[in-house]
NUGU-733197 format. One record per residue (C-alpha): residue number from 0; x, y, z. Coordinates in steps of 0.25 Angstrom, whole numbers. Example, Ala and Ser with C-alpha at 12.3 -4.5 7.8 and 13.67 -1.06 7.14 Angstrom:
  pos     px     py     pz
    0     49    -18     31
    1     55     -4     29
//
This chain:
  pos     px     py     pz
    0   -119     -3     93
    1   -106      4     92
    2   -104     18     94
    3   -104     29     85
    4    -93     39     90
    5    -97     50     79
    6   -103     62     87
    7   -118     64     82
    8   -117     53     70
    9   -131     56     65
   10   -128     72     64
   11   -139     77     74
   12   -140     93     78
   13   -148    103     76
   14   -136    115     73
   15   -130    116     58
   16   -121    104     60
   17   -125     91     68
   18   -119     91     83
   19   -104     87     85
   20   -102     89     69
   21    -95    100     65
   22    -90    106     50
   23    -77    108     45
   24    -66    113     34
   25    -53    120     31
   26    -61    134     29
   27    -78    136     23
   28    -72    139     11
   29    -71    123     11
   30    -81    118     18
   31    -92    110     11
   32   -107    112     14
   33   -110    106     27
   34   -123    101     32
   35   -133     90     39
   36   -142     82     30
   37   -155     78     38
   38   -165     70     33
   39   -174     58     34
   40   -160     50     35
   41   -149     50     44
   42   -142     65     44
   43   -131     68     37
   44   -119     77     36
   45   -117     86     22
   46   -106     92     14
   47   -109     99      2
   48    -98    103     -8
   49    -98    117    -12
   50    -92    117    -27
   51    -79    119    -21
   52    -69    107    -24
   53    -61    110    -11
   54    -72    109     -1
   55    -67    103     13
   56    -75    100     25
   57    -82     90     36
   58    -91     87     44
   59    -83     85     58
   60    -89     78     73
   61    -81     72     81
   62    -77     56     86
   63    -71     51    100
   64    -60     39     97
   65    -51     32    107
   66    -40     30    102
   67    -35     16    100
   68    -48     12     95
   69    -54      7     83
   70    -66     15     75
   71    -73     15     63
   72    -78     25     57
   73    -89     29     45
   74    -99     37     39
   75   -107     37     26
   76   -108     48     16
   77   -119     51      5
   78   -112     57     -7
   79   -118     65    -20
   80   -111     74    -31
   81    -97     70    -23
   82    -88     65    -37
   83    -77     61    -27
   84    -84     55    -14
   85    -70     46    -11
   86    -62     61    -13
   87    -73     72     -6
   88    -76     63      6
   89    -67     60     17
   90    -72     57     32
   91    -64     53     43
   92    -66     49     58
   93    -53     53     69
   94    -43     55     56
   95    -48     43     49
   96    -53     44     35
   97    -64     36     34
   98    -63     28     18
   99    -76     25      9
  100    -79     11     10
  101    -95     10      4
  102   -101     19     -7
  103   -115     16     -9
  104   -121     25    -22
  105   -119     40    -15
  106   -116     33      0
  107   -102     32      6
  108    -98     24     19
  109    -86     29     24
  110    -78     20     34
  111    -63     19     43
  112    -59     11     54
  113    -47     16     63
  114    -39     14     76
  115    -41     29     83
  116    -28     33     88
  117    -20     39     75
  118    -10     50     77
  119    -20     60     69
  120    -33     54     75
  121    -45     65     77
  122    -57     65     83
  123    -66     70     72
  124    -73     63     60
  125    -74     73     50
  126    -83     72     35
  127    -77     78     23
  128    -82     84      9
  129    -71     89      1
  130    -64     89    -14
  131    -80     91    -22
  132    -86    102    -27
  133   -101     94    -27
  134   -108     84    -19
  135   -111     83     -5
  136   -109     73      7
  137   -116     66     17
  138   -112     61     30
  139   -117     51     38
  140   -119     38     48
  141   -104     43     52
  142    -99     33     63
  143    -86     32     72
  144    -86     17     81
  145    -77     10     88
  146    -72     -3     81
  147    -65    -16     86
  148    -52    -15     79
  149    -53    -20     66
  150    -47    -35     61
  151    -39    -30     50
  152    -32    -38     40
  153    -17    -42     43
  154     -7    -48     35
  155      6    -53     37
  156     16    -51     28
  157     31    -57     27
  158     42    -51     17
  159     55    -58     15
  160     69    -56     11
  161     79    -64      7
  162     94    -62     11
  163    107    -59      4
  164    113    -73      0
  165    129    -75      1
  166    129    -82    -14
  167    119    -83    -23
  168    109    -96    -23
  169    100   -104    -33
  170     85   -103    -36
  171     83   -116    -29
  172     90   -110    -16
  173     84    -97    -17
  174     71   -104    -17
  175     74   -110     -3
  176     75    -96      2
  177     61    -91     -2
  178     57   -105      5
  179     64   -100     17
  180     59    -86     17
  181     45    -92     15
  182     46    -98     28
  183     50    -88     35
  184     40    -78     31
  185     29    -89     34
  186     33    -90     48
  187     27    -77     50
  188     13    -82     45
  189     11    -71     34
  190      0    -68     24
  191      9    -65     13
  192     26    -66     12
  193     34    -59      1
  194     45    -62     -6
  195     55    -53    -16
  196     54    -52    -30
  197     62    -63    -38
  198     63    -71    -24
  199     68    -83    -33
  200     79    -77    -36
  201     85    -69    -22
  202    100    -74    -22
  203     99    -83    -33
  204    112    -83    -42
  205    105    -71    -52
  206    113    -82    -64
  207    100    -91    -61
  208     89    -82    -65
  209     94    -71    -74
  210     88    -78    -84
  211     71    -76    -79
  212     67    -88    -85
  213     76    -97    -78
  214     71    -95    -64
  215     56    -89    -68
  216     45    -98    -64
  217     33   -101    -65
  218     21    -96    -55
  219     16   -103    -46
  220     24   -114    -52
  221     37   -110    -49
  222     48   -116    -40
  223     47   -102    -32
  224     32   -102    -30
  225     31   -114    -26
  226     41   -112    -13
  227     32    -99    -12
  228     18   -107    -13
  229     25   -116      0
  230     27   -107      9
  231     14   -100      6
  232      8   -114      9
  233     15   -117     20
  234     15   -102     27
  235     -1    -99     22
  236      4    -87     17
  237      6    -79      4
  238     19    -77     -3
  239     22    -66    -12
  240     35    -69    -20
  241     44    -63    -32
  242     47    -73    -43
  243     50    -74    -57
  244     39    -80    -65
  245     40    -87    -79
  246     27    -85    -87
  247     30    -92   -100
  248     41    -84   -108
  249     38    -71    -98
  250     46    -70    -84
  251     39    -60    -70
  252     44    -55    -59
  253     32    -61    -52
  254     27    -61    -38
  255     19    -74    -34
  256      9    -72    -25
  257      8    -85    -16
  258     -5    -87     -8
  259     -7    -95      5
  260    -10   -108     -1
  261      3   -107    -11
  262     -6   -104    -22
  263     -3    -93    -32
  264    -10    -81    -29
  265     -5    -71    -38
  266      7    -65    -46
  267     13    -51    -48
  268     21    -49    -60
  269     33    -38    -57
  270     25    -25    -67
  271     39    -18    -65
  272     51    -24    -71
  273     65    -19    -71
  274     73    -17    -83
  275     81    -29    -78
  276     71    -38    -78
  277     65    -34    -91
  278     79    -38    -96
  279     79    -51    -90
  280     66    -55    -95
  281     55    -53    -85
  282     41    -46    -89
  283     33    -38    -83
  284     19    -39    -76
  285      6    -33    -79
  286     -3    -32    -66
  287     -4    -28    -54
  288    -12    -39    -46
  289    -18    -37    -32
  290    -19    -50    -24
  291    -31    -51    -13
  292    -26    -62     -2
  293    -32    -64     10
  294    -24    -55     18
  295    -27    -43      8
  296    -24    -37     -4
  297    -10    -37    -12
  298     -1    -31    -20
  299     13    -35    -27
  300     24    -28    -35
  301     39    -32    -38
  302     53    -25    -35
  303     51    -13    -46
  304     38    -11    -45
  305     38     -4    -33
  306     44      8    -41
  307     32      9    -47
  308     21     17    -39
  309     10     13    -47
  310     10     -1    -42
  311      9      0    -28
  312     -3     11    -33
  313     -9      2    -40
  314     -9     -8    -28
  315    -14      0    -19
  316    -26      7    -26
  317    -29    -10    -30
  318    -29    -10    -13
  319    -18    -19    -11
  320    -13    -18      3
  321      1    -26      3
  322     10    -23     -8
  323     20    -33    -11
  324     34    -30    -16
  325     44    -40    -20
  326     56    -33    -23
  327     72    -35    -27
  328     76    -20    -23
  329     68     -9    -21
  330     66      3    -13
  331     59      0      2
  332     56     16      0
  333     48     14    -11
  334     41      2     -4
  335     37     10      7
  336     31     21     -2
  337     23     14    -10
  338     18      8      4
  339     15     20      8
  340      8     28     -6
  341      0     16     -7
  342     -5     14      9
  343     -2     -1      8
  344      9    -11     12
  345     21    -14      6
  346     29    -26      6
  347     43    -28     -1
  348     51    -42     -3
  349     65    -38     -7
  350     79    -42    -10
  351     88    -32     -8
  352     79    -21     -1
  353     73    -26     14
  354     59    -31     12
  355     48    -25     19
  356     33    -23     24
  357     29     -8     22
  358     16     -2     29
  359      6      5     21
  360     14     17     28
  361     25     14     23
  362     32      9     35
  363     41     -3     36
  364     35    -14     42
  365     45    -23     42
  366     58    -26     34
  367     70    -35     31
  368     80    -32     27
  369     86    -47     29
  370     82    -60     22
  371     69    -63     31
  372     55    -62     35
  373     48    -49     39
  374     34    -47     41
  375     21    -36     44
  376      5    -39     48
  377     -1    -29     39
  378    -15    -23     43
  379    -21    -21     29
  380    -33    -15     36
  381    -26     -3     42
  382    -14     -1     31
  383     -6     12     38
  384     -2     26     30
  385      9     34     32
  386      0     47     34
  387      3     61     35
  388     -6     66     47
  389    -19     65     38
  390    -30     56     41
  391    -34     54     26
  392    -20     45     25
  393    -26     36     37
  394    -33     26     26
  395    -21     26     15
  396    -15     35      4
  397    -24     45     -3
  398    -17     40    -17
  399    -23     24    -11
  400    -36     28     -6
  401    -46     39    -17
  402    -54     45     -4
  403    -41     50      2
  404    -35     58    -10
  405    -33     72     -2
  406    -35     79    -16
  407    -47     87    -25
  408    -49     78    -35
  409    -42     64    -35
  410    -42     62    -50
  411    -29     71    -49
  412    -24     59    -43
  413    -31     49    -53
  414    -27     56    -64
  415    -14     56    -63
  416    -10     41    -67
  417    -14     44    -80
  418     -6     57    -79
  419      5     50    -78
  420      5     41    -88
  421      8     53    -98
//
């Protein structure tokens, strides 16, 4: 039987508040009403709104944790007349915020798994009511238990870069370079290897592809796609690469995704084309597909797409864990910003800038300014954040996790897209 480390989880005691529990608020005028519900069922800690939308206060107890050990914290809440429970309820253990994992009618279960020992860990469990004029919450069944270190999902990602050439080469020679670079990537046994935008044309004399109709190929039957598929089968890895696709009379700047068996898993067509691409005869894509692969959920955008933060934001809201960018030019500072803003890993495969693997915190995990391959193992279940001494940021950026929006009414954010279109 696991030991519950919460002091007095049944809320026993004959005083105003249960033994080992206290209440806290910045000042009395902001406090909700506190009481204890004792009935035939298990006791519960109650917080009731006062009509003041700025209320902020918590039930509080202590937990003693050992640095380096893993723990699971959980609690249940019954709510009534709370307009936005995800905004009004906040619970944390040792500074690690419990997130909603299950909702049944008027009952919500919150949970978090964490390793004790961050610089800002506390020794408290706190249960907050905030940002509501009406309603109440009953907190019950608080638990903090030591657990074995979880087996997290770890994805090995490899990104590539072609080197500079002394003179232009042919399209056939570039296909051989693609095959050789994928051999190098396959040697580290990644879950996915990434090539740059327009990878069939890197180093090729531009005279060979001034007219995209002469070099664009069908997907997945074209010559470059066959090279990608052969490498995917050989190394049992996914391959993502930017190609020039022909589809009837149209040409697209396309990223093709090949699965471990060498089959086409999907495509993304660049949605934000440069004016030069439009003049050359390329057409815009019209969708942002999400790919659920055997190691995690990914999204793809290409080059100029990076300049539009809504693209990365959309993917983050769709649950993407790794966002890939096959790119010719671009700005690494933008890539790091997209990762940090959205709490997602970001991987670029570049022609002129360095190719990079960037943490969800915005930190660079691996990069290359030269020809070759770099790789990193990404923990998809524990994505680091560049948090500002605030436990609410430990679970992800507030703009992506709705329950972390530290505003009175999250419609202040939800209404912004409509206003921005005016």
